[in-house]
Backbone and ligand atoms as CSV (ligand in chain L), in Angstrom:
chain,resi,resn,atom,element,x,y,z
A,1,MET,N,N,0.502,50.352,95.515
A,1,MET,CA,C,-0.181,51.249,96.445
A,1,MET,C,C,-0.950,52.321,95.681
A,2,ALA,N,N,-0.288,52.853,94.635
A,2,ALA,CA,C,-0.898,53.926,93.850
A,2,ALA,C,C,-2.136,53.426,93.110
A,3,LYS,N,N,-2.036,52.219,92.511
A,3,LYS,CA,C,-3.187,51.709,91.761
A,3,LYS,C,C,-4.385,51.509,92.693
A,4,TYR,N,N,-4.128,50.926,93.829
A,4,TYR,CA,C,-5.187,50.686,94.813
A,4,TYR,C,C,-5.845,52.009,95.231
A,5,TRP,N,N,-5.006,53.019,95.555
A,5,TRP,CA,C,-5.525,54.302,96.051
A,5,TRP,C,C,-6.290,55.044,94.962
A,6,VAL,N,N,-5.698,55.109,93.760
A,6,VAL,CA,C,-6.329,55.858,92.667
A,6,VAL,C,C,-7.652,55.200,92.256
A,7,ALA,N,N,-7.675,53.853,92.204
A,7,ALA,CA,C,-8.900,53.144,91.825
A,7,ALA,C,C,-10.027,53.469,92.806
A,8,ASP,N,N,-9.696,53.503,94.083
A,8,ASP,CA,C,-10.703,53.843,95.101
A,8,ASP,C,C,-11.146,55.297,94.983
A,9,GLN,N,N,-10.177,56.202,94.832
A,9,GLN,CA,C,-10.490,57.635,94.771
A,9,GLN,C,C,-11.366,57.971,93.565
A,10,ALA,N,N,-11.078,57.326,92.421
A,10,ALA,CA,C,-11.867,57.583,91.211
A,10,ALA,C,C,-13.338,57.246,91.456
A,11,CYS,N,N,-13.580,56.158,92.178
A,11,CYS,CA,C,-14.963,55.758,92.488
A,11,CYS,C,C,-15.630,56.775,93.406
A,12,ILE,N,N,-14.880,57.252,94.388
A,12,ILE,CA,C,-15.436,58.231,95.329
A,12,ILE,C,C,-15.808,59.514,94.592
A,13,VAL,N,N,-14.897,59.979,93.724
A,13,VAL,CA,C,-15.140,61.224,92.982
A,13,VAL,C,C,-16.331,61.060,92.034
A,14,ALA,N,N,-16.347,59.942,91.280
A,14,ALA,CA,C,-17.443,59.716,90.329
A,14,ALA,C,C,-18.778,59.613,91.063
A,15,ASP,N,N,-18.771,58.988,92.225
A,15,ASP,CA,C,-20.001,58.846,93.012
A,15,ASP,C,C,-20.515,60.214,93.456
A,16,ARG,N,N,-19.631,61.081,93.887
A,16,ARG,CA,C,-20.041,62.428,94.315
A,16,ARG,C,C,-20.565,63.237,93.137
A,17,CYS,N,N,-19.905,63.094,91.993
A,17,CYS,CA,C,-20.331,63.824,90.786
A,17,CYS,C,C,-21.706,63.351,90.341
A,18,LEU,N,N,-21.917,62.019,90.373
A,18,LEU,CA,C,-23.223,61.480,89.976
A,18,LEU,C,C,-24.320,62.033,90.891
A,19,GLN,N,N,-24.027,62.119,92.176
A,19,GLN,CA,C,-24.993,62.629,93.148
A,19,GLN,C,C,-25.430,64.048,92.777
A,20,LEU,N,N,-24.489,64.828,92.283
A,20,LEU,CA,C,-24.762,66.209,91.883
A,20,LEU,C,C,-25.798,66.266,90.765
A,21,PHE,N,N,-25.774,65.256,89.874
A,21,PHE,CA,C,-26.698,65.222,88.742
A,21,PHE,C,C,-28.085,64.717,89.145
A,22,GLY,N,N,-28.229,64.206,90.362
A,22,GLY,CA,C,-29.507,63.662,90.802
A,22,GLY,C,C,-29.884,62.456,89.964
A,23,GLY,N,N,-31.195,62.304,89.685
A,23,GLY,CA,C,-31.694,61.149,88.938
A,23,GLY,C,C,-31.123,61.067,87.533
A,24,TYR,N,N,-30.842,62.218,86.931
A,24,TYR,CA,C,-30.277,62.209,85.575
A,24,TYR,C,C,-28.927,61.492,85.555
A,25,GLY,N,N,-28.203,61.555,86.661
A,25,GLY,CA,C,-26.893,60.930,86.732
A,25,GLY,C,C,-26.938,59.428,86.556
A,26,TYR,N,N,-28.105,58.847,86.789
A,26,TYR,CA,C,-28.282,57.393,86.666
A,26,TYR,C,C,-28.630,56.992,85.233
A,27,MET,N,N,-29.149,57.955,84.448
A,27,MET,CA,C,-29.605,57.653,83.092
A,27,MET,C,C,-28.423,57.507,82.139
A,28,LYS,N,N,-28.448,56.444,81.335
A,28,LYS,CA,C,-27.308,56.139,80.453
A,28,LYS,C,C,-27.095,57.198,79.372
A,29,GLU,N,N,-28.085,58.044,79.130
A,29,GLU,CA,C,-27.946,59.117,78.136
A,29,GLU,C,C,-26.942,60.171,78.594
A,30,TYR,N,N,-26.645,60.180,79.894
A,30,TYR,CA,C,-25.737,61.202,80.433
A,30,TYR,C,C,-24.330,60.618,80.618
A,31,PRO,N,N,-23.310,61.369,80.206
A,31,PRO,CA,C,-21.931,60.863,80.304
A,31,PRO,C,C,-21.530,60.473,81.724
A,32,ILE,N,N,-22.103,61.117,82.714
A,32,ILE,CA,C,-21.711,60.801,84.094
A,32,ILE,C,C,-22.068,59.356,84.451
A,33,ALA,N,N,-23.162,58.835,83.871
A,33,ALA,CA,C,-23.543,57.434,84.141
A,33,ALA,C,C,-22.457,56.485,83.626
A,34,HIS,N,N,-21.892,56.819,82.461
A,34,HIS,CA,C,-20.820,55.995,81.892
A,34,HIS,C,C,-19.540,56.133,82.722
A,35,LEU,N,N,-19.258,57.367,83.148
A,35,LEU,CA,C,-18.063,57.585,83.967
A,35,LEU,C,C,-18.161,56.800,85.270
A,36,PHE,N,N,-19.356,56.780,85.846
A,36,PHE,CA,C,-19.578,56.050,87.094
A,36,PHE,C,C,-19.281,54.565,86.893
A,37,ALA,N,N,-19.794,54.000,85.795
A,37,ALA,CA,C,-19.552,52.577,85.511
A,37,ALA,C,C,-18.083,52.327,85.193
A,38,ASP,N,N,-17.492,53.229,84.408
A,38,ASP,CA,C,-16.100,53.024,83.977
A,38,ASP,C,C,-15.103,53.133,85.129
A,39,THR,N,N,-15.405,53.981,86.111
A,39,THR,CA,C,-14.463,54.132,87.227
A,39,THR,C,C,-14.517,52.914,88.166
A,40,ARG,N,N,-15.536,52.087,88.028
A,40,ARG,CA,C,-15.668,50.921,88.912
A,40,ARG,C,C,-14.697,49.805,88.544
A,41,VAL,N,N,-14.390,49.704,87.240
A,41,VAL,CA,C,-13.637,48.531,86.781
A,41,VAL,C,C,-12.159,48.504,87.210
A,42,PRO,N,N,-11.458,49.624,87.378
A,42,PRO,CA,C,-10.059,49.524,87.829
A,42,PRO,C,C,-9.896,48.860,89.199
A,43,ARG,N,N,-10.972,48.812,89.986
A,43,ARG,CA,C,-10.884,48.108,91.271
A,43,ARG,C,C,-10.883,46.590,91.076
A,44,ILE,N,N,-11.171,46.151,89.807
A,44,ILE,CA,C,-11.224,44.712,89.510
A,44,ILE,C,C,-10.090,44.287,88.578
A,45,LEU,N,N,-9.950,44.990,87.424
A,45,LEU,CA,C,-8.995,44.497,86.419
A,45,LEU,C,C,-7.554,44.880,86.746
A,46,ALA,N,N,-6.657,44.137,86.076
A,46,ALA,CA,C,-5.207,44.313,86.266
A,46,ALA,C,C,-4.815,44.159,87.741
A,47,GLY,N,N,-5.511,43.283,88.420
A,47,GLY,CA,C,-5.252,43.048,89.843
A,47,GLY,C,C,-6.299,43.752,90.684
A,48,ALA,N,N,-7.219,42.977,91.257
A,48,ALA,CA,C,-8.273,43.558,92.090
A,48,ALA,C,C,-7.650,44.271,93.302
A,49,ASN,N,N,-8.396,45.199,93.875
A,49,ASN,CA,C,-7.872,45.942,95.034
A,49,ASN,C,C,-7.392,45.015,96.146
A,50,GLU,N,N,-8.112,43.899,96.316
A,50,GLU,CA,C,-7.717,42.956,97.369
A,50,GLU,C,C,-6.349,42.343,97.060
A,51,VAL,N,N,-6.092,42.124,95.759
A,51,VAL,CA,C,-4.794,41.593,95.341
A,51,VAL,C,C,-3.705,42.658,95.571
A,52,MET,N,N,-4.040,43.926,95.253
A,52,MET,CA,C,-3.094,45.020,95.507
A,52,MET,C,C,-2.720,45.085,96.988
A,53,LYS,N,N,-3.725,44.902,97.840
A,53,LYS,CA,C,-3.467,44.915,99.288
A,53,LYS,C,C,-2.489,43.808,99.676
A,54,GLU,N,N,-2.692,42.630,99.050
A,54,GLU,CA,C,-1.792,41.503,99.326
A,54,GLU,C,C,-0.360,41.843,98.931
A,55,LEU,N,N,-0.207,42.453,97.740
A,55,LEU,CA,C,1.125,42.824,97.252
A,55,LEU,C,C,1.775,43.840,98.180
A,56,VAL,N,N,0.988,44.810,98.624
A,56,VAL,CA,C,1.511,45.831,99.535
A,56,VAL,C,C,1.942,45.172,100.849
A,57,ALA,N,N,1.082,44.284,101.357
A,57,ALA,CA,C,1.380,43.616,102.629
A,57,ALA,C,C,2.675,42.807,102.537
A,58,ARG,N,N,2.872,42.138,101.379
A,58,ARG,CA,C,4.067,41.324,101.196
A,58,ARG,C,C,5.342,42.176,101.176
A,59,SER,N,N,5.207,43.429,100.738
A,59,SER,CA,C,6.381,44.296,100.609
A,59,SER,C,C,6.765,44.970,101.934
A,60,LEU,N,N,5.899,44.809,102.945
A,60,LEU,CA,C,6.182,45.485,104.224
A,60,LEU,C,C,7.147,44.672,105.080
L,1,LIG,C1,C,-13.148,45.533,80.992
L,1,LIG,C2,C,-12.115,44.473,81.294
L,1,LIG,C3,C,-11.004,44.396,80.504
L,1,LIG,C4,C,-10.027,43.432,80.754
L,1,LIG,N1,N,-8.946,43.385,79.941
L,1,LIG,C5,C,-7.998,42.478,80.164
L,1,LIG,C6,C,-6.840,42.395,79.325
L,1,LIG,O1,O,-6.699,43.172,78.364
L,1,LIG,N2,N,-5.877,41.474,79.586
L,1,LIG,C7,C,-6.012,40.584,80.615
L,1,LIG,O2,O,-5.125,39.769,80.825
L,1,LIG,N3,N,-7.109,40.610,81.421
L,1,LIG,C8,C,-8.103,41.525,81.230
L,1,LIG,N4,N,-9.207,41.553,82.044
L,1,LIG,C9,C,-9.331,40.540,83.101
L,1,LIG,C10,C,-8.966,41.147,84.434
L,1,LIG,O3,O,-7.576,41.300,84.573
L,1,LIG,C11,C,-9.564,40.270,85.517
L,1,LIG,O4,O,-10.971,40.513,85.505
L,1,LIG,C12,C,-8.979,40.567,86.881
L,1,LIG,O5,O,-7.662,40.072,86.994
L,1,LIG,C13,C,-9.818,39.966,88.011
L,1,LIG,O6,O,-9.942,38.590,87.797
L,1,LIG,P1,P,-11.390,37.919,87.808
L,1,LIG,O7,O,-12.344,38.723,86.955
L,1,LIG,O8,O,-11.191,36.473,87.514
L,1,LIG,O9,O,-11.892,38.106,89.284
L,1,LIG,P2,P,-11.505,37.203,90.528
L,1,LIG,O10,O,-10.032,36.923,90.540
L,1,LIG,O11,O,-12.451,36.068,90.601
L,1,LIG,O12,O,-11.808,38.252,91.666
L,1,LIG,C14,C,-13.150,38.552,92.071
L,1,LIG,C15,C,-13.081,39.235,93.389
L,1,LIG,O13,O,-12.550,38.322,94.360
L,1,LIG,C16,C,-11.759,39.009,95.298
L,1,LIG,N5,N,-10.378,38.486,95.328
L,1,LIG,C17,C,-9.684,37.956,94.286
L,1,LIG,N6,N,-8.453,37.578,94.679
L,1,LIG,C18,C,-8.378,37.882,95.992
L,1,LIG,C19,C,-7.349,37.734,96.967
L,1,LIG,N7,N,-6.161,37.206,96.660
L,1,LIG,N8,N,-7.617,38.158,98.225
L,1,LIG,C20,C,-8.828,38.684,98.541
L,1,LIG,N9,N,-9.832,38.834,97.663
L,1,LIG,C21,C,-9.616,38.446,96.409
L,1,LIG,C22,C,-11.786,40.461,94.924
L,1,LIG,O14,O,-12.807,41.151,95.603
L,1,LIG,C23,C,-12.125,40.431,93.457
L,1,LIG,O15,O,-12.696,41.629,93.024
L,1,LIG,C24,C,-10.184,42.509,81.825
L,1,LIG,C25,C,-11.328,42.623,82.642
L,1,LIG,C26,C,-12.283,43.580,82.382
L,1,LIG,C27,C,-13.510,43.656,83.276
């Protein structure tokens, strides 16, 4: 449950932060662009969010 929630929240936070930077936030020269890309991968690796949902559902 925690991995699923944190992976989603990290994306939401990074997306809001990137928005603050405007167009610069999209440019790879800025660390926020890397953070945005890096926060996306936990929703896939070590069990995709959909797999986490399955595990949670099985435990109910
Ligand atoms: C940067 C990076 C580092 C990695 N490092 C490691 C490592 O060190 N060791 C290691 O073992 N692996 C590693 N991996 C592999 C990683 O664990 C897999 O990418 C991950 O398990 C997802 O498998 P997949 O890429 O085959 O995607 P798939 O299993 O094909 O999933 C693709 C999409 O299909 C959907 N999906 C999949 N299964 C279900 C389901 N049951 N129900 C509903 N929807 C589903 C989801 O939307 C999912 O995002 C790494 C991957 C990346 C990107």
